[in-house]
Structure formats: C-alpha cells, structure tokens
MDAnalysis code that builds the backbone (N, CA, C; Angstrom):
import MDAnalysis as mda
import numpy as np

u = mda.Universe.empty(510, n_residues=170, atom_resindex=np.repeat(np.arange(170), 3), trajectory=True)
u.add_TopologyAttr("name", ["N", "CA", "C"] * 170)
u.add_TopologyAttr("resid", np.arange(1, 171))
u.add_TopologyAttr("resname", ["MET", "ILE", "LEU", "ALA", "GLY", "VAL", "VAL", "ILE", "GLU", "GLN", "LEU", "GLY", "ARG", "GLN", "HIS", "ASP", "ARG", "LYS", "ALA", "PHE", "GLN", "SER", "GLY", "SER", "ALA", "ALA", "LEU", "ASP", "ARG", "TYR", "LEU", "LYS", "GLN", "GLN", "ALA", "ARG", "GLN", "ASP", "ALA", "GLU", "ARG", "ARG", "VAL", "ALA", "ALA", "PRO", "PHE", "VAL", "ALA", "VAL", "CYS", "PRO", "PRO", "ASP", "ALA", "GLY", "VAL", "LEU", "GLY", "PHE", "TYR", "THR", "LEU", "SER", "ALA", "SER", "VAL", "LEU", "ALA", "MET", "GLU", "ASP", "LEU", "PRO", "GLU", "ASP", "LEU", "ALA", "ARG", "ARG", "LEU", "PRO", "ARG", "TYR", "PRO", "LYS", "VAL", "PRO", "VAL", "THR", "LEU", "MET", "GLY", "ARG", "LEU", "ALA", "VAL", "ASP", "GLN", "SER", "ALA", "ARG", "GLY", "GLN", "GLY", "LEU", "GLY", "GLU", "HIS", "LEU", "LEU", "LEU", "ASP", "ALA", "LEU", "ARG", "ARG", "SER", "LEU", "ALA", "HIS", "ALA", "ASP", "GLN", "ILE", "ALA", "ALA", "MET", "ALA", "VAL", "VAL", "VAL", "ASP", "ALA", "LYS", "ASP", "ASP", "ALA", "ALA", "ALA", "ALA", "PHE", "TYR", "ARG", "HIS", "TYR", "GLY", "PHE", "PHE", "SER", "LEU", "GLN", "ALA", "ASN", "PRO", "SER", "ARG", "LEU", "TYR", "VAL", "PRO", "MET", "ASP", "LEU", "VAL", "ALA", "GLN", "LEU", "LEU", "GLY"])
u.atoms.positions = np.array([
    [-22.219, 145.177, 144.087],
    [-21.911, 145.705, 142.751],
    [-22.318, 144.646, 141.646],
    [-22.967, 145.170, 140.603],
    [-23.495, 144.219, 139.637],
    [-22.459, 143.541, 138.835],
    [-21.283, 143.991, 138.622],
    [-20.278, 143.312, 137.831],
    [-19.764, 141.998, 138.446],
    [-19.967, 141.814, 139.713],
    [-19.394, 140.573, 140.304],
    [-19.921, 139.352, 139.677],
    [-21.268, 139.273, 139.367],
    [-21.820, 138.070, 138.848],
    [-22.090, 138.182, 137.278],
    [-21.672, 139.229, 136.586],
    [-22.018, 139.356, 135.262],
    [-21.195, 138.425, 134.340],
    [-21.912, 137.845, 133.345],
    [-21.260, 137.027, 132.322],
    [-21.589, 137.562, 130.968],
    [-20.654, 137.611, 130.092],
    [-20.957, 138.112, 128.709],
    [-20.909, 136.913, 127.804],
    [-22.044, 136.714, 127.067],
    [-22.071, 135.599, 126.173],
    [-22.838, 135.955, 124.836],
    [-22.692, 135.085, 123.864],
    [-23.410, 135.351, 122.618],
    [-24.953, 135.341, 122.902],
    [-25.648, 136.201, 122.247],
    [-27.069, 136.250, 122.338],
    [-27.694, 134.862, 121.943],
    [-28.600, 134.442, 122.615],
    [-29.389, 133.261, 122.369],
    [-30.798, 133.317, 122.674],
    [-31.482, 132.253, 122.371],
    [-32.974, 132.281, 122.641],
    [-33.287, 132.344, 124.146],
    [-32.391, 131.915, 124.964],
    [-32.625, 131.942, 126.406],
    [-32.547, 133.279, 127.079],
    [-32.076, 134.277, 126.352],
    [-31.887, 135.618, 126.946],
    [-33.232, 136.448, 126.788],
    [-33.602, 136.998, 127.975],
    [-34.824, 137.779, 128.053],
    [-34.413, 139.220, 127.672],
    [-34.950, 139.719, 126.556],
    [-34.608, 141.018, 126.003],
    [-35.796, 141.951, 126.246],
    [-36.983, 141.518, 126.562],
    [-38.197, 142.306, 126.662],
    [-38.091, 143.538, 127.594],
    [-37.516, 143.378, 128.693],
    [-37.465, 144.497, 129.657],
    [-36.324, 145.500, 129.445],
    [-35.420, 145.225, 128.494],
    [-34.267, 146.055, 128.327],
    [-34.596, 147.504, 127.915],
    [-34.057, 148.481, 128.626],
    [-34.313, 149.864, 128.348],
    [-33.052, 150.686, 128.561],
    [-32.464, 151.026, 127.469],
    [-31.129, 151.888, 127.664],
    [-31.400, 153.352, 127.620],
    [-32.546, 153.763, 127.266],
    [-32.861, 155.208, 127.008],
    [-32.622, 155.511, 125.605],
    [-32.311, 154.725, 124.749],
    [-32.130, 154.968, 123.266],
    [-33.182, 153.970, 122.672],
    [-34.274, 154.616, 121.994],
    [-35.283, 153.792, 121.394],
    [-34.665, 152.958, 120.312],
    [-33.712, 153.487, 119.485],
    [-33.215, 152.667, 118.434],
    [-32.369, 151.432, 118.921],
    [-31.570, 151.716, 119.970],
    [-30.832, 150.487, 120.465],
    [-31.689, 149.521, 121.097],
    [-32.761, 149.988, 121.817],
    [-33.661, 148.972, 122.419],
    [-34.440, 148.166, 121.451],
    [-34.837, 148.865, 120.417],
    [-35.588, 148.229, 119.309],
    [-34.684, 147.143, 118.637],
    [-33.405, 147.589, 118.333],
    [-32.488, 146.663, 117.796],
    [-32.343, 145.412, 118.476],
    [-32.069, 145.516, 119.873],
    [-31.904, 144.302, 120.642],
    [-33.157, 143.416, 120.693],
    [-34.299, 144.109, 120.849],
    [-35.501, 143.351, 120.939],
    [-36.023, 142.729, 119.655],
    [-35.829, 143.404, 118.510],
    [-36.474, 143.020, 117.309],
    [-35.460, 142.489, 116.208],
    [-34.229, 142.905, 116.275],
    [-33.361, 142.579, 115.165],
    [-32.091, 141.826, 115.478],
    [-31.602, 141.916, 116.680],
    [-30.293, 141.331, 117.027],
    [-30.267, 139.846, 116.716],
    [-31.176, 139.110, 117.151],
    [-31.134, 137.616, 116.804],
    [-31.171, 137.297, 115.388],
    [-31.950, 138.055, 114.581],
    [-31.973, 137.851, 113.142],
    [-30.589, 138.171, 112.549],
    [-29.934, 139.264, 112.948],
    [-28.597, 139.539, 112.502],
    [-27.683, 138.452, 112.895],
    [-27.788, 137.905, 114.034],
    [-26.895, 136.808, 114.404],
    [-27.138, 135.507, 113.570],
    [-28.442, 135.210, 113.295],
    [-28.717, 134.061, 112.471],
    [-28.318, 134.293, 111.017],
    [-28.348, 135.475, 110.510],
    [-27.904, 135.800, 109.134],
    [-26.331, 136.026, 109.061],
    [-25.693, 136.104, 110.194],
    [-24.271, 136.351, 110.342],
    [-23.822, 137.693, 109.802],
    [-24.639, 138.669, 109.989],
    [-24.239, 139.962, 109.649],
    [-23.816, 140.809, 110.898],
    [-24.022, 140.355, 112.040],
    [-23.528, 140.858, 113.282],
    [-23.493, 139.839, 114.362],
    [-22.539, 139.958, 115.265],
    [-22.459, 138.979, 116.391],
    [-22.759, 139.735, 117.725],
    [-24.030, 139.604, 118.128],
    [-24.501, 140.246, 119.375],
    [-23.962, 139.480, 120.578],
    [-23.432, 140.189, 121.574],
    [-23.081, 139.694, 122.864],
    [-23.814, 140.378, 123.979],
    [-24.267, 139.643, 124.951],
    [-25.058, 140.235, 125.971],
    [-24.462, 139.949, 127.377],
    [-24.683, 140.962, 128.226],
    [-24.334, 140.854, 129.695],
    [-25.539, 140.369, 130.435],
    [-25.340, 139.356, 131.198],
    [-26.456, 138.787, 131.993],
    [-25.852, 138.427, 133.369],
    [-26.622, 138.302, 134.388],
    [-26.201, 137.902, 135.704],
    [-27.004, 136.624, 136.180],
    [-26.373, 135.494, 135.774],
    [-27.118, 134.188, 136.053],
    [-27.458, 134.011, 137.589],
    [-28.522, 133.447, 137.791],
    [-29.436, 132.605, 136.943],
    [-30.440, 133.451, 136.152],
    [-30.518, 134.643, 136.464],
    [-31.472, 135.583, 135.708],
    [-30.951, 135.727, 134.214],
    [-31.842, 135.588, 133.272],
    [-31.488, 135.656, 131.854],
    [-31.798, 137.010, 131.292],
    [-32.196, 138.000, 132.135],
    [-32.455, 139.340, 131.640],
    [-31.170, 140.061, 131.237],
    [-31.333, 140.725, 130.064],
    [-30.098, 141.376, 129.468],
    [-29.854, 142.758, 130.187],
    [-28.656, 142.912, 130.654],
    [-28.207, 144.163, 131.271],
    [-27.525, 145.065, 130.360],
    [-26.883, 144.429, 129.391],
    [-26.176, 145.312, 128.347],
    [-25.874, 144.480, 127.221],
    [-25.425, 145.085, 126.126],
    [-24.998, 144.339, 124.926],
    [-24.126, 145.134, 124.035],
    [-23.456, 144.372, 123.135],
    [-22.706, 144.996, 121.986],
    [-22.695, 144.089, 120.833],
    [-22.438, 144.594, 119.658],
    [-22.187, 143.812, 118.399],
    [-20.925, 143.958, 117.878],
    [-20.461, 142.889, 117.234],
    [-19.191, 142.918, 116.396],
    [-19.492, 142.388, 115.001],
    [-18.769, 143.010, 114.074],
    [-18.766, 142.371, 112.669],
    [-17.541, 142.855, 111.956],
    [-17.269, 142.141, 110.924],
    [-16.214, 142.482, 110.053],
    [-16.473, 143.680, 109.144],
    [-15.616, 144.577, 108.916],
    [-15.827, 145.710, 108.101],
    [-14.489, 146.130, 107.403],
    [-14.665, 147.193, 106.679],
    [-13.454, 147.777, 106.145],
    [-13.440, 149.324, 106.128],
    [-12.298, 149.896, 106.162],
    [-12.131, 151.400, 106.055],
    [-11.355, 151.804, 104.859],
    [-11.806, 152.840, 104.203],
    [-11.143, 153.309, 103.051],
    [-9.780, 153.939, 103.504],
    [-8.729, 153.634, 102.878],
    [-7.452, 154.151, 103.290],
    [-7.372, 155.646, 103.459],
    [-8.120, 156.395, 102.532],
    [-8.034, 157.830, 102.578],
    [-8.829, 158.392, 103.920],
    [-9.560, 157.557, 104.529],
    [-10.222, 157.987, 105.764],
    [-9.222, 157.976, 106.981],
    [-8.152, 157.257, 106.908],
    [-7.181, 157.080, 107.939],
    [-6.238, 158.311, 108.047],
    [-5.756, 158.638, 109.253],
    [-4.770, 159.634, 109.292],
    [-3.538, 159.330, 108.563],
    [-2.816, 160.243, 107.916],
    [-1.703, 160.028, 107.010],
    [-0.641, 159.160, 107.752],
    [-0.332, 159.584, 109.000],
    [0.772, 158.848, 109.735],
    [0.443, 157.321, 109.821],
    [-0.768, 156.940, 109.999],
    [-1.174, 155.623, 110.138],
    [-1.225, 154.883, 108.763],
    [-1.779, 155.630, 107.830],
    [-1.866, 155.088, 106.400],
    [-0.563, 154.746, 105.854],
    [0.455, 155.545, 106.171],
    [1.823, 155.389, 105.603],
    [2.426, 154.015, 106.031],
    [2.003, 153.593, 107.261],
    [2.561, 152.305, 107.829],
    [1.871, 151.085, 107.330],
    [0.827, 151.324, 106.475],
    [-0.001, 150.218, 105.969],
    [0.259, 149.849, 104.523],
    [0.003, 148.702, 104.107],
    [0.142, 148.353, 102.642],
    [-0.810, 149.327, 101.861],
    [-0.544, 149.551, 100.671],
    [-1.203, 150.490, 99.769],
    [-2.512, 149.841, 99.192],
    [-3.359, 149.220, 100.006],
    [-4.662, 148.712, 99.499],
    [-5.686, 149.820, 99.651],
    [-6.659, 149.824, 98.764],
    [-7.684, 150.805, 98.792],
    [-8.563, 150.803, 100.067],
    [-8.670, 149.630, 100.761],
    [-9.430, 149.381, 101.874],
    [-8.663, 148.525, 102.889],
    [-8.820, 148.638, 104.196],
    [-8.144, 147.891, 105.068],
    [-9.213, 147.243, 106.016],
    [-9.018, 146.007, 106.537],
    [-9.878, 145.274, 107.332],
    [-9.934, 145.862, 108.762],
    [-11.116, 145.964, 109.293],
    [-11.305, 146.376, 110.716],
    [-12.462, 145.474, 111.350],
    [-12.549, 145.606, 112.576],
    [-13.681, 145.097, 113.393],
    [-14.540, 146.258, 113.708],
    [-15.867, 146.054, 113.329],
    [-16.802, 147.185, 113.715],
    [-17.560, 146.747, 114.955],
    [-17.475, 147.625, 115.977],
    [-18.455, 147.412, 117.076],
    [-19.601, 148.306, 116.761],
    [-20.691, 147.753, 116.265],
    [-21.758, 148.473, 115.683],
    [-22.649, 149.105, 116.781],
    [-22.829, 148.463, 117.879],
    [-23.753, 148.984, 118.910],
    [-23.205, 148.564, 120.304],
    [-23.452, 149.438, 121.292],
    [-23.185, 149.151, 122.720],
    [-24.121, 149.888, 123.468],
    [-24.825, 149.186, 124.426],
    [-25.895, 149.796, 125.179],
    [-25.893, 149.050, 126.530],
    [-26.321, 149.873, 127.628],
    [-26.414, 149.406, 128.984],
    [-27.853, 149.682, 129.465],
    [-28.488, 148.691, 130.064],
    [-29.827, 148.855, 130.633],
    [-29.782, 150.034, 131.731],
    [-30.802, 150.838, 131.774],
    [-30.778, 151.867, 132.716],
    [-30.667, 151.408, 134.210],
    [-31.101, 150.171, 134.479],
    [-30.946, 149.671, 135.845],
    [-29.454, 149.405, 136.267],
    [-28.634, 149.243, 135.266],
    [-27.213, 148.952, 135.471],
    [-26.270, 150.159, 135.269],
    [-26.769, 151.264, 135.013],
    [-25.980, 152.521, 134.818],
    [-25.162, 152.834, 135.917],
    [-24.007, 153.367, 135.591],
    [-23.112, 153.901, 136.735],
    [-22.441, 152.833, 137.462],
    [-22.330, 151.642, 137.044],
    [-21.769, 150.529, 137.767],
    [-20.586, 149.983, 136.948],
    [-20.142, 150.569, 135.941],
    [-18.966, 150.096, 135.202],
    [-19.280, 149.013, 134.154],
    [-20.495, 148.833, 133.787],
    [-20.853, 147.769, 132.834],
    [-20.494, 148.270, 131.436],
    [-20.685, 149.466, 131.105],
    [-20.308, 149.951, 129.730],
    [-18.822, 149.748, 129.552],
    [-17.956, 150.026, 130.461],
    [-16.511, 149.712, 130.389],
    [-16.263, 148.197, 130.256],
    [-16.922, 147.474, 131.086],
    [-16.848, 145.986, 130.993],
    [-17.108, 145.481, 129.638],
    [-18.289, 145.930, 129.060],
    [-18.721, 145.438, 127.693],
    [-17.609, 145.982, 126.629],
    [-17.158, 147.190, 126.736],
    [-16.230, 147.622, 125.763],
    [-14.963, 146.852, 125.841],
    [-14.371, 146.643, 127.008],
    [-13.140, 145.851, 127.121],
    [-13.310, 144.365, 126.678],
    [-14.503, 143.824, 126.926],
    [-14.679, 142.397, 126.372],
    [-14.795, 142.499, 124.875],
    [-15.399, 143.520, 124.273],
    [-15.409, 143.639, 122.828],
    [-14.020, 143.788, 122.232],
    [-13.224, 144.633, 122.888],
    [-11.859, 144.777, 122.528],
    [-10.981, 143.428, 122.631],
    [-11.199, 142.790, 123.717],
    [-10.507, 141.475, 123.951],
    [-10.845, 140.442, 122.795],
    [-12.169, 140.430, 122.592],
    [-12.486, 139.488, 121.439],
    [-12.008, 139.862, 120.125],
    [-12.071, 141.173, 119.890],
    [-11.494, 141.657, 118.524],
    [-10.020, 141.339, 118.425],
    [-9.296, 141.610, 119.495],
    [-7.894, 141.346, 119.436],
    [-7.580, 139.819, 119.291],
    [-8.326, 138.973, 120.035],
    [-8.062, 137.560, 119.978],
    [-8.301, 137.060, 118.568],
    [-9.183, 137.589, 117.793],
    [-9.517, 137.063, 116.441],
    [-8.743, 137.871, 115.408],
    [-8.124, 138.975, 115.689],
    [-7.416, 139.679, 114.614],
    [-6.357, 138.978, 113.877],
    [-5.657, 138.001, 114.503],
    [-4.682, 137.248, 113.856],
    [-5.264, 136.207, 112.960],
    [-6.478, 135.748, 113.279],
    [-7.122, 134.704, 112.482],
    [-7.990, 135.226, 111.389],
    [-8.667, 136.468, 111.612],
    [-9.373, 137.176, 110.661],
    [-8.920, 138.597, 110.697],
    [-8.075, 138.953, 109.755],
    [-7.299, 140.216, 109.888],
    [-8.173, 141.363, 110.126],
    [-7.802, 142.219, 111.050],
    [-8.363, 143.445, 111.390],
    [-7.263, 144.396, 112.018],
    [-7.147, 145.539, 111.404],
    [-5.993, 146.445, 111.918],
    [-6.439, 147.422, 113.020],
    [-7.823, 147.388, 113.182],
    [-8.298, 148.420, 114.216],
    [-9.705, 147.985, 114.540],
    [-10.232, 148.602, 115.623],
    [-11.665, 148.470, 116.006],
    [-12.247, 149.841, 115.725],
    [-13.436, 149.802, 115.120],
    [-14.141, 151.081, 114.634],
    [-15.484, 151.090, 115.374],
    [-15.836, 152.344, 115.809],
    [-17.237, 152.534, 116.394],
    [-17.752, 153.804, 115.805],
    [-19.076, 153.873, 115.708],
    [-19.865, 155.041, 115.288],
    [-20.506, 155.630, 116.613],
    [-20.003, 156.685, 117.049],
    [-20.518, 157.266, 118.266],
    [-21.891, 158.045, 117.922],
    [-22.865, 157.761, 118.737],
    [-24.136, 158.339, 118.418],
    [-24.241, 159.789, 118.891],
    [-23.436, 160.171, 119.795],
    [-23.508, 161.591, 120.234],
    [-22.113, 161.935, 120.859],
    [-22.027, 163.199, 121.382],
    [-20.713, 163.699, 121.930],
    [-20.401, 162.887, 123.267],
    [-21.254, 162.582, 124.051],
    [-20.946, 161.737, 125.233],
    [-20.408, 160.381, 124.953],
    [-21.001, 159.717, 123.842],
    [-20.486, 158.485, 123.435],
    [-19.017, 158.579, 122.866],
    [-18.775, 159.612, 122.102],
    [-17.546, 159.868, 121.468],
    [-16.477, 160.070, 122.613],
    [-16.851, 160.793, 123.690],
    [-15.975, 161.038, 124.849],
    [-15.623, 159.723, 125.536],
    [-16.647, 158.894, 125.732],
    [-16.472, 157.558, 126.327],
    [-15.404, 156.779, 125.527],
    [-15.475, 156.728, 124.294],
    [-14.590, 155.993, 123.461],
    [-13.150, 156.622, 123.474],
    [-13.159, 157.932, 123.474],
    [-11.822, 158.629, 123.431],
    [-11.101, 158.265, 124.723],
    [-11.866, 158.150, 125.871],
    [-11.309, 157.860, 127.138],
    [-10.421, 156.537, 127.027],
    [-10.842, 155.609, 126.159],
    [-10.142, 154.325, 126.068],
    [-9.203, 154.338, 124.847],
    [-8.818, 155.456, 124.312],
    [-7.756, 155.513, 123.307],
    [-8.290, 155.645, 121.819],
    [-9.588, 155.719, 121.597],
    [-10.138, 155.851, 120.305],
    [-9.807, 157.168, 119.696],
    [-9.542, 157.242, 118.429],
    [-9.424, 158.491, 117.706],
    [-10.412, 158.687, 116.676],
    [-10.772, 159.953, 116.339],
    [-11.697, 160.216, 115.261],
    [-11.100, 160.102, 113.973],
    [-11.865, 159.585, 113.012],
    [-11.370, 159.456, 111.583],
    [-11.519, 160.896, 110.952],
    [-10.661, 161.056, 109.980],
    [-10.621, 162.483, 109.406],
    [-11.910, 162.906, 108.702],
    [-12.572, 162.000, 107.940],
    [-13.697, 162.300, 107.161],
    [-14.994, 162.409, 108.058],
    [-15.030, 161.708, 109.126],
    [-16.189, 161.646, 109.945],
    [-15.865, 161.564, 111.478],
    [-15.855, 162.723, 112.152],
    [-15.382, 162.835, 113.487],
    [-16.163, 161.942, 114.482],
    [-17.470, 161.528, 114.145],
    [-18.262, 160.640, 115.033],
    [-17.861, 159.194, 114.761],
    [-17.100, 158.925, 113.797],
    [-16.596, 157.558, 113.527],
    [-15.230, 157.549, 114.168],
    [-15.023, 156.656, 115.105],
    [-13.742, 156.554, 115.834],
    [-13.108, 155.151, 115.660],
    [-11.859, 155.081, 115.918],
    [-11.067, 153.870, 115.771],
    [-10.003, 153.808, 116.823],
    [-9.522, 152.533, 117.046],
    [-8.379, 152.356, 117.934],
    [-7.634, 151.171, 117.151],
    [-6.312, 151.450, 116.837],
    [-5.496, 150.427, 116.185],
    [-5.324, 149.190, 117.047],
    [-5.217, 148.014, 116.609],
    [-5.086, 146.735, 117.288],
    [-3.844, 146.845, 118.166],
    [-2.771, 147.448, 117.707],
    [-1.555, 147.588, 118.611],
    [-1.828, 148.302, 119.855],
    [-2.687, 149.332, 119.831],
    [-3.040, 150.044, 121.020],
    [-4.016, 149.194, 121.865],
    [-4.919, 148.469, 121.218],
    [-5.777, 147.502, 122.001],
    [-4.863, 146.503, 122.749],
    [-3.878, 146.044, 122.134],
    [-3.005, 145.019, 122.850],
    [-2.307, 145.724, 123.990],
    [-1.891, 146.984, 123.862],
    [-1.301, 147.792, 124.976],
    [-2.318, 147.991, 126.170],
    [-3.556, 148.451, 125.690],
    [-4.598, 148.677, 126.697],
    [-4.874, 147.482, 127.579],
    [-4.954, 146.352, 126.916],
    [-5.342, 145.085, 127.572],
    [-4.189, 144.442, 128.243],
    [-2.885, 144.853, 127.780],
    [-1.673, 144.327, 128.270],
    [-1.733, 143.370, 129.337],
])
C-alpha cells in the first residue's frame, strides 16, 4: 500500500512536479506552474505527499487564511459567534491526487493532514472553520463524508467548524 511510506511536507524545489497528473488540467497546471510562486509570495501554503527517497509528487493540497461573511453562515452557527461582519477561516484551496495513487486512501490522508494542520494553528492564528470549494458533486460528496456542510449562499462552498474538526481528529 502506498500510504506506508508517504510523507507530507511543504512544497520545495526538491519536489518533482513534472509527472503529476490528477485528471484535472487546472489542478495539474497549478501544481506545475503556480504553486511554488504562491508559496514564495505567501498567498498559499502548498503541501505535497511524496514517498522518499523518490521526490515525485503523489498528491497535494493548499492552505491559506481567509474570511467568510457572517450572512453566508447558517443561522444557528452565526448566532453563536460574535457579531463581526466577517469571521476568520482556513481555506483549503486545492486538493488533488495523482492518478497513479488513486483508490489507495491518499485523498483522505491529505484531507486529514490539512485538517490537523488547520486545527493546530487555529489557536495561534484564529480560524473558526475550514472551508473548501468543491469542483463538482463527487468532490462535494467526499467532503460531506468528513462532516463538511454546504454554505447557504453557495452549495459548492463547504465548511467544517473547528470544534467538529477537533472531534473528528479526537
């Protein structure tokens, strides 16, 4: 099984991104052409899954700080929060797995790693939830399986509150 030797680390020059093929041209292009620039400019923090000593990328995700408008949150959640116009969240902007690693649990492994990192930093850099933008119905179903909920204004934008992340990772 591929997960036995997988390490997830921040994207660096040593990682070979050329052969990565997730089946999504936009995600492949991002990893190959833009991810390192985003990291250098500190607009996103890309993390990659590799199986050392091979430096070929098997999967990746990105994290960044973001905000949600209070009116986008469900009323029951919004009631429990301070009356700010926007609340801080962690955005998982992208998540993709190379086709060679499909069906081996790497997507789940990447998601759980992203949630762990998000939770670990939520006390130091406030974030009340993790937010994702699902690219299609299959992606939305994947996130819902892990406790994500759709936002009212945009059903393809999903979130999971940090308290549920803490329970999930318990």
